[in-house]
Structures are given as C-alpha cells and as structure tokens.
N, C-alpha and C positions, 0 to 999 in steps of 0.2 A: 658459343665461345665468345668471351668478353673481348679478348685482344688477340686476334690472329697473328699480328706482327710479332708480339712477344712469344707466342707459341712457336712460330717459325724460327725465331732466333734461338730458342732453347733446342729445337730439333736439329739445327745446324751444328750443334755442339756434340751430337751423338757420334760415337767412335767409328762405326763402319757404315759404308754406303747403303747397305740394305736397310738397316734400322733407321737411318736418317731419311731415306726416301719413303719408307713406309710411314714414318711419323708425319712427314710433309704431306703425303697423300691423305692421311686421316684428317689433317687440318683442312686440306682442300675440300674434303667431303662435307665438313661442317660449314665451310663457306658456301658451298653449292646450296645447302639447305637454307641458309639465312641471307644470302646476298640479294640485294635488290636488282642486280644485273648478273646473274650467274653465267650467262652465255659468254660474257667477256672474260671469264676466269681462264687461266692457262691450263694446258693439259697436265695430268698428274705425272709425277716422276716415275711412278710404278703403278701398275694396274692392281687394284685391290677391290674386294667385294663392296666395301662401303661407298666407293665412288659410283659404281653402277646403281646401287640402292638409292643414293642421294638423288641422282638424276631421275630415277623412277618416281621418287616422292615429289620432286618438283613438277613432273609431268602430271601426276594426279592432282596436285594443288592447282595447276594451271587450268585444268579442265579439258574436256575432249577437243574443243575447237582450237586450243592454243598449246596442246601437249606435244605436237610433232617435233619441234627442235630439241626438246628435252629427251624424248624417246630416242631420237637419232643419236644423241650423245650417249645415252644409256646402252644402246645396242652396240655402238662403236667400241665402248669400253669392254662390254661383255665378250665380244668376239676377239678382243685383243689379249685376253688373259691366258694363263696356262690352261691347257685342256682340262685338267682335273678341277679347275675352278670355274670353268665356263658354264657348266650346266646350272649351277646355283644362281649365277648372275642372269643367265637367260630366263630362268624360272621367274625371277623377280620382274624382269621385263614383261613376261607373259602375264603375270598377275596384274601388273600395272595396266596393260592393254585391256584386260578383262574388266578392271574397275572403271576404265574409261569408256566401256561399252563396245570395244573393238574385239569382238569374240573371234572373228576369223583370223585376225592378226595374232591374237593370243595363241590360237591352236597351231598356227604356222611356226611360231617361235618355240613352242613346246616340242614340236617334231624336230626342230633343229637341235634343241637341247638333248633330245633322246639320241640323235645321231652322234653328237659329241660324247655323250655318256658311254655309248657303246664302243667308242674308240679308246676309252681308258682301259688299261690292262687289268687282268684278273689276279695278278700276283699279290696284291694287298687288298684291303677292304674297300679301297676307293672305287674300284670298278662296280661292285655291287651296290655300294652306298649311293653313288651318283645316279645309277639306273633307278634305284628305288626312290630317290629324291624326285626324279622326273615322274615316276609312276604315281607318287603321292600327289604331285601338282596336277597331273592329268585327271586323277580321280576328283580332286577338289573342283576342277573347272569343267566337269561333265564329260570328259573323254573316256568313257567307261571301257570300251573295247581296247583302245590303245593302252590305257593304264594296265589292264589285265595282261596284255601281251608283254609289256615292259617288265612288270613285276614277276612274271614267270621266268623271264630271262635273268632278272636280278637274283631270283631265288637260286637258280643254277650257279650263277657266278659267285654267290656268297659261300658256296661249298668248295671252291677251288683253291683259295689261298691256304697258307699254313694255318693250323687250328687256332692260333691266337688271334688271327685277323678275321676269322669267320663270324663270331657273334655280332660285331658292330654292323656288318652288312645284313645279317639275318634279322636283327631287330627292326631295321628300317624297312625291310620287306614286310615284316609283320605289321608295321604301322600302315603301310600301303594297303595291305589286305583289309585292315580294319576300316580305313577310309572308304574302301569300295563296298563295305558291308559284308565282306567274307570273313566273319568272325571266327569260324572254325579254322580256316587257313591261318589266320593271324595267331591264334592260340598255339597252333601246331608249330609255327615258326619260332615263337617265343620259347616254346618248350625245347625245340631242337637247339636253339642258341644256348639255352641253359645246360643241356646235356653236353654240348661241345665244350662249354666253359668248365664243366665238372671234371672232365677227364684230362685237362691240361696238367702236365707234370709239375708246374711251378705254382705254389699257392697264391702268389701275388697276381699272376695272370688269371687264375680262377676268380679271384676277388674282383679284379678290374672288370672282367666280362660279366660277372654276376651283377655288378652295379649297372652296366649298360642295359642288361635285361630288365632290371628292376625299375630304372628310371624310364625306360621306354613304355613298359606295360602300365605303369602307374599313371601315365598321361591319359589312359583310356579306360582303365578299370579300377574302381576303388578297392576291390578285393582281388587277390591273386588266386587263381584256381589251385586246387590241392596238390596236383602232381607237380606243378611248377614250384609251388611254395616249398615242397619237400626237398627238391633239388637245391634251391637257393639256401635252405637251412643247412644242408650238408656242406655246402661251400663255406657258409658262415662259421661252421664248427671246425673248419680246416680239413674236411674230408675230401676225397676225390683223388685225381692224379693217376687213374688207372691206365690212361694212355690210348684208349680206343673208344669209339662211340658206338653204342649199341642202338642204332636207329633202324626202324623199319620204314624204308622208302618204297614208294610205288615203283613197279617195273618201268613205267614211263620215265620217272625221274632218274632211276639208276641208269637207264639206257642213254638219256640225254647227258648226264654227267660223264659217262664212259666215252661217248662220242667227243665231247669237248676235250677231255683229257687226251684222247688219241690224236685229235687235231693239233693240240698244243705240242705234243711229242713229235708229230710229223713235221710241224713247222721248225722245231728245234733241229731235227735231223737235216732238213733241207738247208738251213743256215750253216750247219757244220760242213755240209758238202760244198757249198759255195765258198766258204772260207778255205777249204782244202784245195779247191781249184785255184784260188787266187794265190795260195802259197806254194803251189807246185813248181819245181825248177823247170827251166826251159828244156825242150826236147833234147835227148841225149845226142841225136845226130847233129844238131846245131852245135853242140859242144865239141864234137869230134872235128867238124869243119874248122872251128876256131883253132 
C-alpha cells in the first residue's frame, strides 16, 4: 500500500460503521505486513481474518527466535473473533507455528480450533465447513487420527441443515478425506453432494451447488468420474428437482444422523419447557390471598 494515510481518509468517508471499520482493519493488515515497527501499530477497530493472517506472516518472516510477540498478537486476534471465524484464524496460527518448527504448539492450537468448530451450530453449512476446515489442516500437519475423527463428525453435520446448505459442507469433507488419502470416501462425499444438489426444487440452487462440487473436485482430479459427471450434466441441462435424495448410507451413518436429530429435537423441547415455566402465572392461591 503506497499511502496508508490516504487510504484511511477514503475509508473514513464510508457510510456505515461496519464497512468503515472493516476497511480500516484491512488497511491496518497491510501496514502490519510492511511496517518497520508493526508492534507499535494500534489495535484493529474490528477483528477480521486478514489481521490474524498478517501477524502470522510477520512471525514467519521474523523467524523462530523472534516470532513470539507476533504470534501472541495473532492468537489474541484469532481468539477475539466471532466463533464462526475463529477456526480459520486459529488454523493460520497453527500453520505458522508449524513453519516455525513449533510442532507441539501447532497441534495444541489445532485442537483449540477443533473445539471452537464444534461449538458452531449445525443449522447452516458453517458447522460442517469449519469442522472440515480443521480436519484438512490436521491432515496437512500430520495429525491423522485427529483429522479422521473430526472429518467423521463433519460428515454427519453436513447432512443436518436444509438441503441447500448441505453440499458446501460435504465438498469440504470430501477435500479432507482426499488430503488423508481416503480417496474412495472423498469421491463418495462429492457424489453425495451432487445428488443433494440435483434434487433441490429450485434450478438456481441446483446450479450453485453443482458449481461448489465442480470447483472442489477439480482441485484434486483432472477428470471427473463418470457417475458424478452424469449428475452434473443433468443439472447443467436444467434437470432435477425431484425433492428427495436416494442415497444408500451405511447403518452406522444412519444411526448417527438419527441420534443427532433426536438430540436436537430433545434440546428444543427442553428449551420450550423452560420458556413455559418462565411464562407461567403465579400460583392461584397467591392470587386469592391478594
């Protein structure tokens, strides 16, 4: 960035607080990367991924013996973000620690990222995607067993939201399986994501999720296997929208999904009961005494 002062002046003219603060934070991220004294810079007006990433880059640039203050900044920012954004920032911190040769610290941070990812709800694709993101990072950094466990949970979570939100999580799980060397499982997840996309009643939704699948698998395979290609071709021709998925899931997966759905239903009932108790009028005897 040639002139941060001019960039900040332009950012101050933005109409609402959120856009203005986000723009100022992005400017600060660039200053962190290029400043001769980044530790003297102010705290960001809002936590964004680019700030944590910039501190990680400075830590790597500083080297193992001088990285500590930069990594402390990165972790402070990562832990202060919205829960749905924390796993991604913590993963960057873990990768930075690994590049610095701090493998134990890297694994501890990834376990923290996993715990945060599991706190993200399953009502949208975010829960599955963040768990899968952690699983991919674990696979990359040699945590094979932990990665497998996280990906199995992410696969279950990817089937819980409304159908439109399922494929984005599924394709990230597929990428995780591929990184682990489980190519059959990866292909099965990509295929499942395409089947879910195919049956959505709205053609735009089918197309959007087909693109998710295509972009994901093309990162790993130059040619798409025949069964998946046939489904994507159907979506391209405007076919689909049957409204149900004809998938053959293993009994173990069916049982796990069923248990998760029952647990969610039970929690909802308990919340309803608590709300009912809170809203119950005072005892009738008390009323009579008044």
